[in-house]
C-alpha positions as CSV (number, residue, x, y, z in Angstrom):
1,X,106.5,-17.5,-75.8
2,X,107.9,-18.2,-72.4
3,X,111.6,-19.1,-72.2
4,X,112.1,-22.8,-72.8
5,X,112.3,-25.1,-69.8
6,X,114.9,-27.8,-69.4
7,X,112.2,-30.4,-68.9
8,X,113.9,-32.9,-71.2
9,X,116.3,-33.8,-68.4
10,X,113.9,-33.3,-65.4
11,X,112.7,-36.1,-63.2
12,X,110.0,-33.8,-61.8
13,X,107.9,-31.1,-63.5
14,X,107.5,-29.1,-60.2
15,X,109.1,-29.2,-56.8
16,X,107.3,-27.0,-54.3
17,X,108.6,-25.5,-51.1
18,X,105.8,-24.5,-48.7
19,X,103.9,-24.5,-45.4
20,X,102.7,-28.1,-44.7
21,X,99.2,-27.4,-43.2
22,X,96.1,-29.3,-42.5
23,X,92.9,-27.2,-43.3
24,X,89.8,-27.1,-41.2
25,X,87.0,-25.8,-43.4
26,X,83.5,-24.7,-42.1
27,X,80.6,-22.6,-43.4
28,X,79.8,-19.4,-41.6
29,X,77.8,-16.2,-41.9
30,X,79.4,-12.8,-42.3
31,X,78.3,-12.0,-38.7
32,X,80.5,-14.8,-37.4
33,X,83.6,-13.1,-38.9
34,X,82.6,-9.8,-37.3
35,X,82.1,-11.4,-33.9
36,X,85.5,-13.0,-34.2
37,X,87.2,-9.8,-35.3
38,X,88.2,-11.3,-38.6
39,X,88.7,-9.4,-41.9
40,X,86.7,-11.1,-44.6
41,X,88.8,-12.7,-47.3
42,X,92.1,-12.3,-45.3
43,X,94.7,-14.7,-44.0
44,X,96.2,-14.0,-40.6
45,X,98.6,-15.9,-38.4
46,X,97.4,-17.0,-34.9
47,X,99.0,-18.8,-32.0
48,X,98.1,-22.2,-30.7
49,X,95.7,-20.8,-28.1
50,X,93.9,-18.5,-30.6
51,X,93.6,-21.4,-33.1
52,X,92.1,-23.7,-30.5
53,X,89.5,-21.0,-29.5
54,X,88.5,-20.4,-33.1
55,X,88.2,-24.1,-33.7
56,X,85.9,-24.5,-30.8
57,X,83.7,-21.6,-32.1
58,X,83.5,-22.8,-35.7
59,X,80.6,-24.8,-37.2
60,X,81.1,-28.4,-38.0
61,X,83.2,-28.8,-41.1
62,X,85.8,-30.9,-42.9
63,X,89.5,-31.5,-42.3
64,X,91.7,-31.8,-45.4
65,X,95.5,-31.6,-46.0
66,X,96.3,-28.2,-47.4
67,X,99.0,-25.6,-47.5
68,X,99.1,-23.5,-50.6
69,X,102.1,-25.1,-52.3
70,X,101.0,-28.6,-51.1
71,X,97.7,-28.0,-52.8
72,X,99.5,-27.0,-56.0
73,X,101.6,-30.1,-56.3
74,X,98.6,-32.2,-55.5
75,X,97.0,-30.5,-58.5
76,X,100.1,-31.3,-60.6
77,X,99.8,-34.9,-59.6
78,X,96.1,-34.9,-60.6
79,X,97.1,-33.7,-64.1
80,X,99.4,-36.7,-64.3
81,X,102.4,-34.6,-63.7
82,X,105.4,-35.5,-61.6
83,X,105.7,-33.4,-58.5
84,X,107.8,-33.3,-55.3
85,X,107.3,-31.3,-52.1
86,X,109.5,-29.9,-49.3
87,X,107.8,-28.9,-46.1
88,X,107.8,-29.5,-42.4
89,X,105.2,-31.6,-40.4
90,X,105.5,-32.9,-36.8
91,X,105.4,-36.5,-35.7
92,X,101.7,-36.3,-34.7
93,X,98.3,-37.4,-36.1
94,X,97.9,-34.4,-38.4
95,X,101.5,-34.8,-39.6
96,X,100.6,-38.4,-40.5
97,X,97.4,-37.2,-42.3
98,X,99.3,-34.6,-44.3
99,X,102.1,-37.1,-45.3
100,X,99.6,-39.8,-46.3
101,X,97.5,-37.4,-48.4
102,X,100.3,-35.8,-50.4
103,X,101.9,-39.1,-51.2
104,X,98.5,-40.5,-52.2
105,X,98.3,-37.6,-54.7
106,X,101.4,-39.0,-56.3
107,X,103.8,-36.4,-54.8
108,X,107.3,-37.3,-53.6
109,X,107.6,-36.1,-50.0
110,X,110.6,-37.0,-47.9
111,X,111.3,-34.0,-45.6
112,X,112.2,-35.3,-42.1
113,X,109.5,-34.7,-39.5
114,X,110.0,-32.2,-36.7
115,X,109.9,-33.9,-33.2
116,X,108.4,-32.1,-30.2
117,X,106.2,-29.9,-32.2
118,X,102.6,-29.7,-33.6
119,X,101.7,-29.9,-37.3
120,X,100.3,-26.6,-38.6
121,X,96.6,-26.1,-39.1
122,X,94.5,-23.5,-40.9
123,X,91.0,-22.6,-39.8
124,X,89.0,-21.6,-42.9
125,X,85.6,-20.0,-42.5
126,X,83.7,-19.8,-45.8
127,X,80.8,-17.4,-46.3
128,X,77.8,-18.2,-48.5
129,X,79.4,-16.4,-51.5
130,X,82.3,-18.9,-51.4
131,X,84.9,-16.4,-50.0
132,X,87.3,-17.8,-47.4
133,X,88.8,-16.2,-44.4
134,X,91.8,-18.0,-43.0
135,X,93.5,-18.1,-39.6
136,X,96.7,-20.1,-39.7
137,X,98.6,-21.7,-36.8
138,X,101.9,-22.6,-38.5
139,X,103.3,-25.0,-35.9
140,X,106.0,-27.1,-37.4
141,X,105.5,-25.7,-40.9
142,X,107.4,-22.5,-40.3
143,X,110.4,-24.3,-38.9
144,X,111.6,-25.1,-42.4
145,X,115.2,-24.0,-42.9
146,X,118.0,-24.0,-45.4
147,X,119.2,-27.4,-44.2
148,X,115.9,-28.9,-45.3
149,X,116.4,-27.9,-48.9
150,X,117.4,-31.0,-51.0
151,X,119.5,-29.5,-53.7
152,X,119.6,-32.7,-55.7
153,X,115.8,-33.0,-55.7
154,X,115.5,-29.4,-56.9
155,X,118.2,-29.9,-59.5
156,X,116.1,-32.7,-61.1
157,X,112.9,-30.5,-61.2
158,X,112.0,-28.3,-64.1
159,X,110.5,-25.6,-61.8
160,X,111.0,-25.0,-58.1
161,X,107.8,-23.3,-56.7
162,X,108.1,-21.2,-53.6
163,X,105.1,-20.4,-51.4
164,X,105.0,-16.7,-50.4
165,X,103.5,-17.5,-47.0
166,X,106.9,-18.9,-46.0
167,X,108.4,-15.5,-46.5
168,X,107.5,-14.6,-42.9
169,X,110.0,-16.5,-40.9
170,X,113.7,-15.6,-41.5
171,X,115.0,-19.2,-41.6
172,X,112.4,-20.0,-44.3
173,X,113.6,-17.0,-46.4
174,X,117.1,-18.5,-46.1
175,X,115.6,-21.7,-47.4
176,X,114.1,-19.8,-50.4
177,X,117.6,-18.5,-51.2
178,X,119.1,-22.0,-51.0
179,X,116.3,-23.4,-53.2
180,X,116.7,-20.7,-55.8
181,X,120.5,-21.1,-55.8
182,X,120.2,-24.9,-56.3
183,X,117.6,-24.4,-59.1
184,X,119.7,-21.9,-61.0
185,X,122.9,-23.9,-60.5
186,X,121.1,-26.8,-62.3
187,X,119.7,-24.6,-65.0
188,X,116.1,-24.8,-63.6
189,X,113.5,-22.1,-63.2
190,X,112.4,-20.5,-59.9
191,X,108.7,-19.6,-59.4
192,X,107.2,-17.8,-56.5
193,X,103.6,-17.0,-55.5
194,X,102.9,-13.8,-53.5
195,X,100.2,-15.7,-51.5
196,X,98.5,-12.9,-49.7
197,X,98.3,-9.1,-49.6
198,X,99.3,-9.0,-46.0
199,X,102.4,-11.0,-46.8
200,X,103.2,-8.5,-49.5
201,X,102.6,-5.5,-47.2
202,X,104.9,-6.9,-44.5
203,X,107.7,-7.9,-46.7
204,X,107.3,-5.7,-49.8
205,X,111.0,-4.5,-50.1
206,X,112.5,-7.9,-49.4
207,X,110.0,-9.6,-51.8
208,X,110.9,-7.2,-54.5
209,X,114.6,-7.8,-53.9
210,X,114.1,-11.5,-54.0
211,X,112.0,-11.4,-57.1
212,X,114.5,-9.3,-59.0
213,X,117.5,-11.4,-57.9
214,X,116.1,-14.9,-57.9
215,X,112.7,-15.4,-59.5
216,X,112.0,-16.3,-63.1
217,X,108.2,-16.8,-62.7
218,X,105.7,-14.9,-60.4
219,X,102.1,-15.9,-59.7
220,X,99.8,-13.4,-58.0
221,X,96.3,-12.1,-57.8
222,X,95.5,-8.5,-58.7
223,X,95.2,-7.5,-55.1
224,X,98.7,-8.8,-54.3
225,X,100.0,-7.2,-57.5
226,X,98.6,-3.8,-56.4
227,X,100.2,-4.2,-53.0
228,X,103.6,-5.1,-54.4
229,X,103.8,-2.0,-56.5
230,X,101.5,0.2,-54.4
231,X,99.3,1.1,-57.3
232,X,95.8,0.4,-58.5
233,X,96.9,0.7,-62.1
234,X,96.8,-2.9,-63.1
235,X,98.4,-2.5,-66.5
236,X,101.3,-0.5,-65.1
237,X,101.9,-2.9,-62.3
238,X,101.7,-5.9,-64.6
239,X,104.2,-4.3,-67.0
240,X,106.5,-3.5,-64.1
241,X,106.4,-7.1,-62.8
242,X,107.0,-8.4,-66.4
243,X,110.1,-6.3,-66.6
244,X,111.6,-8.1,-63.6
245,X,110.9,-11.7,-64.5
246,X,110.5,-14.0,-67.5
247,X,106.9,-14.8,-66.9
248,X,104.1,-13.3,-64.7
249,X,100.6,-14.8,-64.3
250,X,98.0,-12.6,-62.5
251,X,94.6,-14.0,-61.6
252,X,91.6,-11.7,-61.6
253,X,88.7,-13.7,-60.2
254,X,85.7,-13.8,-62.5
255,X,87.7,-11.8,-65.1
256,X,90.1,-14.7,-65.6
257,X,93.9,-14.2,-65.7
258,X,96.5,-12.3,-67.6
259,X,99.9,-13.8,-68.4
260,X,102.8,-11.6,-69.4
261,X,106.2,-12.4,-70.8
262,X,108.2,-9.5,-72.2
263,X,106.0,-7.7,-74.6
264,X,103.6,-10.6,-74.9
265,X,100.4,-10.3,-72.9
266,X,97.7,-13.1,-73.0
267,X,94.3,-12.9,-71.5
268,X,92.9,-16.2,-70.3
269,X,89.1,-16.6,-69.7
270,X,87.7,-18.5,-66.7
271,X,86.2,-21.9,-67.1
272,X,82.5,-21.4,-66.0
273,X,81.1,-23.4,-63.1
274,X,77.5,-24.0,-62.2
275,X,78.0,-22.7,-58.6
276,X,81.0,-21.4,-56.7
277,X,81.0,-23.4,-53.5
278,X,84.4,-22.6,-51.9
279,X,87.2,-20.5,-53.4
280,X,89.8,-22.1,-51.1
281,X,92.6,-23.4,-53.3
282,X,91.6,-21.6,-56.5
283,X,94.9,-19.8,-56.9
284,X,96.8,-22.9,-55.9
285,X,95.2,-25.0,-58.5
286,X,95.6,-22.3,-61.2
287,X,99.3,-22.5,-60.3
288,X,99.2,-26.3,-60.7
289,X,98.0,-26.1,-64.3
290,X,100.0,-23.1,-65.3
291,X,103.3,-24.4,-63.9
292,X,102.8,-27.9,-65.3
293,X,102.2,-26.2,-68.7
294,X,105.4,-24.2,-68.5
295,X,107.4,-27.2,-67.3
296,X,106.1,-29.2,-70.3
297,X,107.0,-26.4,-72.8
298,X,103.4,-25.2,-73.6
299,X,102.6,-21.7,-74.8
300,X,101.5,-19.1,-72.3
301,X,97.9,-19.4,-73.5
302,X,97.8,-23.2,-73.2
303,X,99.4,-23.2,-69.8
304,X,96.9,-20.5,-68.6
305,X,94.0,-22.6,-69.9
306,X,95.2,-25.6,-67.8
307,X,95.3,-23.2,-64.8
308,X,91.8,-22.0,-65.4
309,X,90.5,-25.5,-65.8
310,X,92.0,-26.6,-62.5
311,X,90.7,-23.5,-60.7
312,X,87.2,-24.2,-62.0
313,X,87.3,-27.8,-60.7
314,X,88.3,-26.8,-57.2
315,X,85.9,-23.9,-56.6
316,X,82.9,-26.2,-57.4
317,X,83.4,-28.2,-54.2
318,X,84.6,-28.0,-50.6
319,X,88.3,-28.3,-50.1
320,X,91.5,-27.1,-51.7
321,X,92.5,-30.1,-53.8
322,X,91.0,-31.7,-56.9
323,X,88.3,-34.3,-56.4
324,X,88.1,-35.1,-60.1
325,X,91.1,-36.1,-62.3
326,X,92.4,-32.9,-63.8
327,X,94.1,-35.1,-66.5
328,X,90.8,-36.5,-67.5
329,X,89.1,-33.0,-67.5
330,X,91.9,-31.6,-69.6
331,X,91.5,-34.4,-72.2
332,X,87.7,-34.0,-72.2
333,X,88.2,-30.3,-72.9
334,X,90.7,-30.9,-75.7
335,X,93.6,-29.3,-73.8
336,X,97.1,-30.4,-74.4
337,X,99.3,-31.5,-71.5
338,X,102.6,-31.4,-73.3
339,X,105.1,-34.1,-73.6
340,X,106.2,-36.3,-70.7
341,X,110.0,-36.7,-70.6
342,X,112.2,-38.7,-68.3
343,X,115.4,-37.7,-66.5
């Protein structure tokens, strides 16, 4: 069993700290990625000029509020959970779209807007197999700093969830430290997602140090796990991560996920879907179900099942956030959502 959460005194199940981004999703053929010099399945940072050029070259698509941790708390809200979000948008049209969408998902969002900047955007090209290749212009998103961390908000949240993409800018790393300190001072848990193999490669030593010092829960996919410990030996890497934190959840695509806590290792199967349309947000929604489960005191297996359910919902349609009530799907599947408690 995972260590017990202090959800009995929590106002929020999950408070996420992340890059506030609006996603632009469009279908493409593999040849388009080659022509644009993009690595299939990767995420890379681009500047405003590169972002505009890629936008102009992309096929017609859809625009939807995204950002990894923003997607996760939207998923928590879809489960009927209570979520809050800390992230930076600008005082512009896309900033208004992001703010409206996340609040409409039932998420508390009160971070002050950043004047004189542009809201971040992520250009996502999706190949016919559902794989997404992302180019992100961070804009206002990576201007988050320690002063934006609301210690009182975090103190009333069972879990604070930190988005690994934010590890790139130094001020945001300071914000992570502030958020972790506030959480632990209030007896809360700190979760971090590794987000991307390139993030791990750039910041491996610092990430390891942060995880060892400040994280209680880590979420990663198997590629990120391999990059973190520089080994293709999955079992060895999972055991090493488990020795550093209370709980580790590693997603493995079609092979499901593995959740590890101490000597306990639980394999979670995927929830099958008729057709994989777009994998954007799969890991984010897995995190939504899993973290809500932990915040509500569920077993590792039951929390993992909620994660698999949420991931299955989001890969069956375009866009990174649920289109069907995850709470309803969980009830239909006979999955427990734990007890709702007030703070």
